[in-house]
Backbone as CSV, one residue per row, in Angstrom:
resi,resn,N_x,N_y,N_z,CA_x,CA_y,CA_z,C_x,C_y,C_z
1,MET,97.514,166.988,-201.392,98.222,167.300,-200.164,98.373,168.814,-199.990
2,ARG,98.666,169.504,-201.078,98.848,170.954,-201.021,97.549,171.648,-200.608
3,ARG,96.413,171.145,-201.135,95.123,171.722,-200.783,94.815,171.510,-199.304
4,ALA,95.146,170.321,-198.800,94.906,170.028,-197.379,95.722,170.961,-196.496
5,LEU,96.954,171.212,-196.872,97.802,172.119,-196.111,97.219,173.536,-196.126
6,GLY,96.676,173.943,-197.259,96.045,175.258,-197.359,94.835,175.379,-196.450
7,VAL,94.022,174.317,-196.382,92.838,174.339,-195.526,93.248,174.358,-194.053
8,VAL,94.263,173.580,-193.696,94.737,173.570,-192.310,95.293,174.945,-191.934
9,LEU,96.057,175.552,-192.820,96.579,176.889,-192.562,95.444,177.899,-192.410
10,PHE,94.447,177.806,-193.272,93.273,178.678,-193.180,92.584,178.494,-191.830
11,ASP,92.407,177.237,-191.403,91.761,176.969,-190.114,92.553,177.564,-188.955
12,VAL,93.869,177.473,-189.017,94.701,178.026,-187.943,94.540,179.550,-187.885
13,VAL,94.615,180.202,-189.026,94.495,181.664,-189.065,93.121,182.107,-188.578
14,VAL,92.084,181.440,-189.029,90.726,181.835,-188.642,90.468,181.512,-187.169
15,THR,91.059,180.448,-186.657,90.908,180.124,-185.239,91.591,181.179,-184.365
16,VAL,92.735,181.672,-184.797,93.397,182.768,-184.069,92.512,184.019,-184.103
17,LEU,91.919,184.301,-185.243,90.999,185.434,-185.353,89.812,185.249,-184.406
18,LEU,89.274,184.049,-184.345,88.165,183.748,-183.442,88.575,183.971,-181.985
19,TYR,89.788,183.581,-181.636,90.299,183.791,-180.281,90.297,185.285,-179.934
20,TYR,90.773,186.126,-180.846,90.813,187.560,-180.572,89.417,188.169,-180.469
21,VAL,88.478,187.685,-181.253,87.100,188.177,-181.150,86.516,187.803,-179.794
22,LEU,86.764,186.566,-179.348,86.252,186.140,-178.045,86.912,186.925,-176.912
23,GLN,88.190,187.252,-177.048,88.873,188.062,-176.040,88.257,189.461,-175.958
24,ASP,87.904,190.032,-177.107,87.282,191.350,-177.127,85.954,191.319,-176.374
25,LEU,85.164,190.292,-176.611,83.881,190.179,-175.914,84.087,189.993,-174.411
26,SER,85.107,189.245,-174.048,85.419,189.045,-172.627,85.856,190.356,-171.972
27,TYR,86.666,191.130,-172.675,87.121,192.423,-172.134,85.949,193.383,-171.937
28,ARG,85.008,193.370,-172.841,83.836,194.251,-172.701,83.052,193.907,-171.439
29,SER,82.838,192.613,-171.233,82.107,192.166,-170.045,82.877,192.510,-168.775
30,SER,84.180,192.288,-168.776,85.005,192.596,-167.595,84.983,194.086,-167.279
31,TYR,85.050,194.912,-168.299,85.038,196.359,-168.077,83.711,196.796,-167.462
32,ALA,82.607,196.289,-167.989,81.294,196.654,-167.451,81.188,196.234,-165.988
33,GLN,81.684,195.043,-165.659,81.626,194.575,-164.272,82.516,195.418,-163.366
34,SER,83.650,195.864,-163.878,84.540,196.693,-163.053,83.916,198.049,-162.753
35,GLU,83.001,198.488,-163.590,82.305,199.762,-163.369,81.022,199.578,-162.577
36,GLY,80.752,198.350,-162.130,79.550,198.085,-161.337,78.302,197.907,-162.176
37,LEU,78.465,197.550,-163.419,77.340,197.367,-164.329,77.188,195.891,-164.677
38,ALA,75.984,195.518,-165.021,75.723,194.140,-165.455,75.688,194.123,-166.978
39,TYR,76.500,193.278,-167.569,76.610,193.193,-169.029,75.978,191.879,-169.478
40,SER,75.074,191.961,-170.434,74.468,190.742,-170.982,74.318,190.904,-172.484
41,VAL,74.184,189.785,-173.153,74.091,189.783,-174.614,72.945,188.876,-175.028
42,THR,72.161,189.332,-175.984,71.118,188.512,-176.594,71.592,188.156,-177.993
43,TYR,71.545,186.866,-178.304,72.041,186.402,-179.595,70.893,186.022,-180.512
44,TYR,71.037,186.376,-181.768,70.151,185.977,-182.852,71.058,185.406,-183.941
45,PRO,70.500,184.771,-184.975,71.390,184.261,-186.038,72.220,185.397,-186.658
46,PHE,73.510,185.345,-186.455,74.501,186.279,-186.980,74.386,187.695,-186.427
47,ILE,73.577,187.900,-185.412,73.404,189.233,-184.822,73.436,189.094,-183.301
48,ARG,74.012,190.101,-182.648,73.977,190.148,-181.185,73.586,191.552,-180.745
49,VAL,72.907,191.609,-179.612,72.491,192.876,-179.027,73.005,192.887,-177.591
50,SER,73.794,193.896,-177.248,74.361,194.002,-175.904,73.450,194.855,-175.026
51,HIS,73.394,194.474,-173.751,72.616,195.219,-172.765,73.514,195.505,-171.569
52,ILE,73.508,196.742,-171.126,74.244,197.115,-169.914,73.217,197.680,-168.938
53,THR,73.163,197.067,-167.762,72.201,197.476,-166.740,72.960,198.011,-165.538
54,GLY,72.528,199.154,-165.058,73.175,199.775,-163.903,72.389,199.559,-162.630
55,ASN,72.931,200.044,-161.534,72.283,199.841,-160.237,71.208,200.886,-159.933
56,VAL,70.967,201.823,-160.804,69.887,202.799,-160.615,68.771,202.554,-161.628
57,GLN,68.584,201.309,-161.968,67.502,200.854,-162.832,67.506,201.497,-164.221
58,PHE,68.649,201.528,-164.843,68.707,201.948,-166.240,69.304,200.807,-167.054
59,THR,68.900,200.746,-168.306,69.437,199.732,-169.208,69.786,200.405,-170.523
60,LEU,71.014,200.213,-170.941,71.445,200.684,-172.250,71.462,199.486,-173.189
61,THR,70.828,199.641,-174.321,70.787,198.564,-175.308,71.504,199.038,-176.560
62,SER,72.440,198.231,-177.015,73.172,198.601,-178.234,72.314,198.305,-179.452
63,PRO,72.598,198.964,-180.553,71.918,198.577,-181.783,72.378,197.177,-182.186
64,PRO,71.577,196.466,-182.962,72.000,195.129,-183.399,73.335,195.206,-184.135
65,ALA,74.227,194.298,-183.800,75.556,194.268,-184.410,75.824,192.870,-184.954
66,LEU,76.685,192.813,-185.931,77.066,191.535,-186.504,77.818,190.719,-185.462
67,ASP,77.412,189.467,-185.274,78.100,188.596,-184.331,79.223,187.878,-185.067
68,TRP,80.444,188.376,-184.869,81.585,187.853,-185.610,81.910,186.409,-185.262
69,VAL,81.572,185.980,-184.060,81.834,184.585,-183.689,81.030,183.653,-184.593
70,GLN,79.751,183.940,-184.761,78.914,183.101,-185.616,79.350,183.175,-187.078
71,VAL,79.754,184.355,-187.521,80.203,184.510,-188.902,81.471,183.692,-189.152
72,ILE,82.438,183.780,-188.230,83.695,183.052,-188.400,83.457,181.546,-188.381
73,ILE,82.609,181.084,-187.476,82.310,179.647,-187.430,81.615,179.204,-188.710
74,ALA,80.708,180.007,-189.235,80.042,179.661,-190.498,81.046,179.586,-191.643
75,VAL,82.007,180.500,-191.677,83.037,180.479,-192.720,83.886,179.215,-192.603
76,ILE,84.258,178.843,-191.382,85.033,177.616,-191.181,84.252,176.402,-191.668
77,VAL,82.979,176.324,-191.329,82.150,175.185,-191.739,82.025,175.124,-193.259
78,VAL,81.805,176.260,-193.901,81.652,176.283,-195.359,82.951,175.885,-196.057
79,VAL,84.065,176.445,-195.638,85.348,176.137,-196.280,85.715,174.668,-196.089
80,ASN,85.582,174.162,-194.852,85.911,172.764,-194.609,84.925,171.818,-195.295
81,GLY,83.661,172.194,-195.363,82.672,171.383,-196.073,82.966,171.320,-197.561
82,TYR,83.347,172.448,-198.136,83.697,172.476,-199.557,84.931,171.611,-199.824
83,TYR,85.929,171.718,-198.944,87.132,170.906,-199.105,86.800,169.420,-198.989
84,LEU,85.991,169.053,-198.008,85.625,167.657,-197.817,84.829,167.125,-199.008
85,ALA,83.887,167.929,-199.518,83.097,167.503,-200.678,83.983,167.317,-201.908
86,SER,84.932,168.218,-202.125,85.819,168.073,-203.283,86.750,166.882,-203.112
87,LEU,87.172,166.601,-201.887,88.013,165.434,-201.628,87.254,164.138,-201.887
88,ILE,86.012,164.076,-201.454,85.192,162.881,-201.696,84.943,162.706,-203.192
89,ARG,84.632,163.797,-203.883,84.421,163.739,-205.328,85.672,163.229,-206.048
90,GLU,86.824,163.719,-205.642,88.083,163.322,-206.263,88.382,161.841,-206.004
91,ARG,88.141,161.391,-204.798,88.395,159.972,-204.481,87.441,159.061,-205.232
92,ARG,86.177,159.458,-205.362,85.221,158.646,-206.133,85.627,158.579,-207.596
93,ALA,86.100,159.689,-208.133,86.534,159.704,-209.534,87.752,158.805,-209.718
94,ASN,88.676,158.824,-208.766,89.854,157.963,-208.849,89.492,156.495,-208.671
95,ALA,88.513,156.196,-207.835,88.095,154.807,-207.629,87.372,154.259,-208.851
96,ALA,86.661,155.109,-209.570,85.926,154.662,-210.753,86.855,154.438,-211.938
97,ARG,88.023,155.071,-211.931,88.999,154.913,-212.989,89.653,153.534,-212.882
98,PRO,89.774,152.803,-213.974,90.427,151.486,-213.888,91.915,151.651,-213.565
99,ALA,92.419,150.777,-212.748,93.813,150.833,-212.341,94.699,150.422,-213.507
100,ALA,95.835,151.100,-213.667,96.768,150.766,-214.727,97.508,149.484,-214.363
101,ASP,97.732,148.630,-215.318,98.402,147.368,-215.070,99.908,147.611,-215.032
102,SER,100.523,147.419,-213.877,101.949,147.699,-213.739,102.791,146.431,-213.742
103,SER,102.215,145.298,-214.135,102.957,144.029,-214.085,103.780,143.789,-215.331
104,SER,103.710,144.644,-216.341,104.459,144.371,-217.577,105.841,144.864,-217.590
């Protein structure tokens, strides 16, 4: 039970972190649009490249950057997968153990 509570707490904290990362990306897009620029992003596994295009036919391309959304989701999947695998292993071990006779 204590381990489950730890995993749930971890998920809550990481989900809040994910929310703030998504807000940052939203703010970047909103700022570019407020300046009359078109903001777009190209995604690769764990990497993103931002493009800003202006109305005088110029395009600024950012260097490849770590995509924190994909990283955070991968961390959530790994942690929850590890917890689930250990829970299944523990339940199988308990099921294989003979039950103690409590009728005496």
